[in-house]
Backbone as JSON, one array per atom type, in Angstrom:
{
  "sequence": "XXXXXXXXXXXXXXXXXXXXXXXXXXXXXXXXXXXXXXXXXXXXXXXXXXXXXXXXXXXXXXXXXXXXXXXXXXXXXXXXXXXXXXXXXXXXXXXXXXXXXXXX",
  "N": [[0.84, -1.18, 0.0], [0.53, 2.21, -0.81], [2.01, 5.1, 0.63], [0.64, 8.34, 1.49], [2.48, 10.4, 0.89], [4.12, 9.37, -1.06], [3.56, 9.86, -3.68], [4.73, 10.73, -6.86], [4.18, 13.19, -8.09], [3.52, 14.84, -5.95], [5.95, 14.89, -4.58], [7.55, 16.19, -6.47], [6.23, 18.64, -6.59], [6.67, 19.55, -3.99], [9.45, 19.88, -4.06], [9.61, 21.93, -5.96], [8.31, 24.0, -4.57], [10.13, 24.4, -2.48], [12.34, 25.38, -3.92], [11.21, 27.73, -4.96], [10.74, 29.1, -2.6], [13.22, 30.02, -1.9], [13.48, 32.47, -3.07], [11.93, 34.22, -1.64], [13.01, 35.83, 0.6], [14.32, 38.01, -0.67], [12.58, 39.03, -2.5], [10.96, 41.31, -2.25], [12.61, 43.51, -2.24], [13.38, 44.85, -4.64], [10.91, 45.87, -5.43], [10.35, 47.65, -3.34], [12.48, 49.45, -3.61], [11.95, 50.41, -6.17], [9.52, 51.7, -5.64], [10.48, 53.67, -3.94], [12.11, 55.15, -5.73], [10.12, 56.07, -7.46], [8.69, 57.71, -5.72], [10.47, 59.77, -5.14], [10.72, 61.08, -7.48], [12.22, 59.93, -9.53], [11.54, 58.47, -12.01], [12.56, 57.02, -14.15], [14.46, 55.17, -13.15], [12.73, 53.66, -11.57], [11.06, 52.55, -13.51], [12.96, 51.06, -14.9], [13.56, 49.11, -13.0], [11.08, 47.79, -12.67], [9.86, 47.06, -15.27], [12.21, 46.48, -16.71], [13.33, 44.58, -15.05], [11.72, 42.36, -15.48], [11.84, 41.95, -18.3], [14.59, 42.12, -18.93], [15.99, 40.66, -17.03], [14.52, 38.52, -15.61], [13.2, 37.0, -17.68], [15.37, 36.24, -19.55], [16.97, 34.76, -17.69], [15.21, 32.73, -16.99], [14.89, 31.41, -19.48], [17.55, 30.58, -20.02], [18.14, 29.02, -17.72], [16.2, 27.01, -17.89], [17.03, 25.75, -20.18], [19.56, 24.79, -19.44], [19.16, 23.35, -17.03], [16.72, 22.09, -17.1], [13.5, 21.2, -15.81], [13.95, 21.68, -13.08], [15.61, 23.88, -13.31], [13.83, 25.78, -14.26], [12.25, 26.23, -11.99], [14.22, 27.09, -10.19], [15.08, 29.38, -11.42], [13.54, 31.57, -10.69], [14.38, 32.24, -8.07], [17.07, 32.85, -8.6], [16.84, 34.97, -10.46], [15.52, 36.85, -8.89], [17.5, 37.38, -7.0], [19.44, 38.58, -8.65], [17.98, 40.81, -9.53], [17.55, 42.09, -7.11], [20.19, 42.77, -6.47], [20.7, 44.57, -8.58], [18.81, 46.56, -7.94], [19.76, 47.47, -5.45], [22.23, 48.45, -6.25], [21.48, 50.52, -8.02], [20.17, 52.11, -6.15], [22.25, 52.8, -4.44], [23.83, 54.33, -6.15], [22.2, 56.44, -6.72], [21.06, 59.84, -6.62], [19.59, 62.16, -4.5], [16.77, 64.07, -5.38], [16.6, 67.47, -5.03], [14.11, 69.15, -3.19], [12.14, 72.05, -3.71], [12.25, 74.81, -1.47], [9.53, 75.84, 0.58]],
  "CA": [[0.0, 0.0, 0.0], [1.33, 3.43, -0.93], [1.81, 6.18, 1.59], [0.19, 9.55, 0.8], [3.6, 11.22, 0.45], [4.91, 8.68, -2.06], [3.14, 10.26, -5.02], [5.81, 11.49, -7.5], [3.76, 14.58, -8.35], [3.63, 15.58, -4.68], [7.37, 15.13, -4.3], [8.02, 17.22, -7.41], [5.65, 19.91, -6.16], [7.39, 19.96, -2.79], [10.76, 20.38, -4.47], [9.39, 23.22, -6.61], [8.02, 24.99, -3.54], [11.38, 24.72, -1.77], [13.14, 26.25, -4.78], [10.56, 29.05, -5.01], [10.87, 29.75, -1.29], [14.53, 30.67, -1.82], [13.38, 33.84, -3.56], [11.09, 35.05, -0.77], [13.67, 36.87, 1.4], [14.78, 39.17, -1.44], [11.62, 39.37, -3.56], [10.36, 42.63, -2.09], [13.6, 44.59, -2.24], [13.29, 45.62, -5.89], [9.65, 46.62, -5.42], [10.49, 48.77, -2.41], [13.4, 50.43, -4.2], [11.21, 51.04, -7.27], [8.57, 52.63, -5.03], [11.27, 54.8, -3.47], [12.47, 55.97, -6.89], [8.91, 56.74, -7.94], [8.27, 58.74, -4.78], [11.4, 60.9, -5.15], [10.73, 61.7, -8.79], [13.16, 59.28, -10.45], [10.69, 57.46, -12.65], [13.34, 56.18, -15.07], [14.99, 54.04, -12.39], [11.6, 52.82, -11.18], [10.66, 51.81, -14.7], [14.01, 50.09, -15.17], [13.43, 47.99, -12.07], [9.85, 47.01, -12.84], [9.8, 46.44, -16.6], [13.51, 45.92, -17.05], [13.54, 43.37, -14.27], [11.03, 41.25, -16.12], [12.3, 41.71, -19.66], [16.04, 42.01, -19.06], [16.58, 39.74, -16.06], [13.75, 37.3, -15.34], [12.96, 36.2, -18.89], [16.59, 35.55, -19.98], [17.39, 33.76, -16.7], [14.29, 31.6, -17.14], [15.22, 30.68, -20.71], [18.85, 29.91, -19.86], [18.07, 27.98, -16.68], [15.42, 25.87, -18.38], [17.85, 25.05, -21.17], [20.68, 24.11, -18.79], [18.81, 22.48, -15.91], [15.4, 21.49, -17.27], [12.41, 21.64, -14.96], [14.52, 22.28, -11.86], [16.1, 25.2, -13.68], [12.69, 26.69, -14.33], [11.88, 26.61, -10.63], [15.33, 27.82, -9.56], [15.3, 30.66, -12.09], [12.87, 32.64, -9.95], [15.27, 32.67, -6.99], [18.26, 33.47, -9.18], [16.51, 36.27, -11.05], [15.23, 37.78, -7.79], [18.79, 37.8, -6.44], [20.04, 39.53, -9.59], [17.18, 42.03, -9.49], [17.85, 42.73, -5.82], [21.52, 43.39, -6.61], [20.54, 45.74, -9.44], [18.08, 47.58, -7.2], [20.65, 48.06, -4.45], [23.25, 49.21, -6.97], [20.84, 51.76, -8.45], [19.9, 52.92, -4.95], [23.53, 53.32, -3.96], [24.33, 55.33, -7.09], [21.21, 57.5, -6.96], [21.18, 61.09, -5.89], [18.27, 62.69, -4.17], [16.34, 65.27, -6.09], [16.25, 68.45, -4.0], [12.78, 69.75, -3.27], [12.2, 73.49, -3.46], [11.78, 75.26, -0.16], [8.26, 76.56, 0.46]],
  "C": [[0.88, 1.25, 0.0], [0.99, 4.41, 0.18], [1.36, 7.42, 0.84], [1.33, 10.41, 0.26], [4.44, 10.59, -0.64], [4.54, 9.04, -3.5], [4.24, 11.1, -5.67], [5.44, 12.95, -7.78], [3.86, 15.42, -7.09], [5.09, 15.86, -4.35], [7.94, 16.21, -5.21], [7.49, 18.59, -7.02], [6.34, 20.44, -4.91], [8.77, 20.51, -3.11], [10.63, 21.75, -5.13], [9.11, 24.31, -5.58], [9.27, 25.37, -2.75], [12.26, 25.63, -2.61], [12.54, 27.64, -4.89], [10.74, 29.81, -3.7], [12.23, 30.42, -1.13], [14.46, 32.13, -2.25], [12.62, 34.76, -2.61], [11.85, 36.12, 0.01], [14.06, 38.12, 0.62], [13.74, 39.66, -2.44], [11.03, 40.76, -3.42], [11.32, 43.79, -2.21], [13.46, 45.45, -3.49], [12.0, 46.43, -5.94], [9.73, 47.82, -4.49], [11.4, 49.85, -2.98], [12.72, 51.13, -5.37], [10.19, 52.04, -6.73], [9.29, 53.86, -4.5], [11.62, 55.72, -4.64], [11.25, 56.73, -7.43], [8.53, 57.9, -7.02], [9.21, 59.94, -4.77], [11.56, 61.49, -6.54], [11.73, 61.12, -9.77], [12.45, 58.11, -11.13], [11.47, 56.54, -13.58], [13.91, 54.96, -14.34], [13.87, 53.1, -11.94], [11.13, 51.96, -12.34], [11.69, 50.73, -15.05], [13.87, 48.87, -14.26], [12.18, 47.16, -12.32], [9.79, 46.31, -14.2], [11.11, 45.79, -16.99], [13.81, 44.65, -16.28], [12.89, 42.16, -14.9], [11.65, 40.92, -17.47], [13.8, 41.45, -19.76], [16.68, 41.02, -18.1], [15.78, 38.44, -15.98], [13.56, 36.41, -16.57], [14.24, 35.52, -19.4], [17.07, 34.48, -19.0], [16.5, 32.53, -16.8], [14.63, 30.76, -18.36], [16.54, 29.92, -20.58], [18.79, 28.78, -18.84], [17.26, 26.78, -17.14], [16.2, 25.07, -19.4], [18.94, 24.23, -20.48], [20.24, 23.09, -17.75], [17.41, 21.89, -16.01], [14.36, 22.07, -16.32], [12.91, 22.26, -13.66], [15.07, 23.67, -12.13], [15.0, 26.22, -13.79], [12.31, 27.16, -12.94], [12.98, 27.44, -9.97], [15.55, 29.18, -10.2], [14.63, 31.81, -11.37], [13.77, 33.16, -8.83], [16.49, 33.38, -7.54], [17.95, 34.84, -9.76], [16.14, 37.28, -9.98], [16.52, 38.26, -7.13], [19.47, 38.82, -7.35], [19.29, 40.86, -9.59], [17.4, 42.8, -8.2], [19.21, 43.42, -5.89], [21.45, 44.63, -7.48], [19.85, 46.87, -8.69], [18.98, 48.26, -6.17], [21.76, 48.88, -5.1], [22.68, 50.54, -7.46], [20.57, 52.69, -7.26], [21.17, 53.55, -4.42], [24.02, 54.46, -4.85], [23.36, 56.48, -7.33], [21.53, 58.73, -6.12], [19.78, 61.61, -5.65], [18.0, 63.95, -4.97], [15.95, 66.29, -5.04], [14.86, 69.03, -4.25], [12.9, 71.24, -3.0], [11.65, 73.84, -2.08], [10.48, 76.04, -0.32], [8.37, 78.02, 0.84]]
}
């Protein structure tokens, strides 16, 4: 008799969830930095992080990881692309200059 946890689909799903969970600690950093850029009037950097993150980082990492590592690469690509996007966001934040607001 099979145990409930012996189903191959369940084991594969559990592995996918573990790989996706690796991206959780850094997944909000780019969004927070993009919101910061938007709030201080630097819309170009905010746009780079939101759209550029998807088109320039996440999509290429997904395509390369799926080619090199198959299904596990697809799941791991989310964590890897979030790490790269977090590094880009922190680099942009470090190199940004505040826009001075006029005195009332």
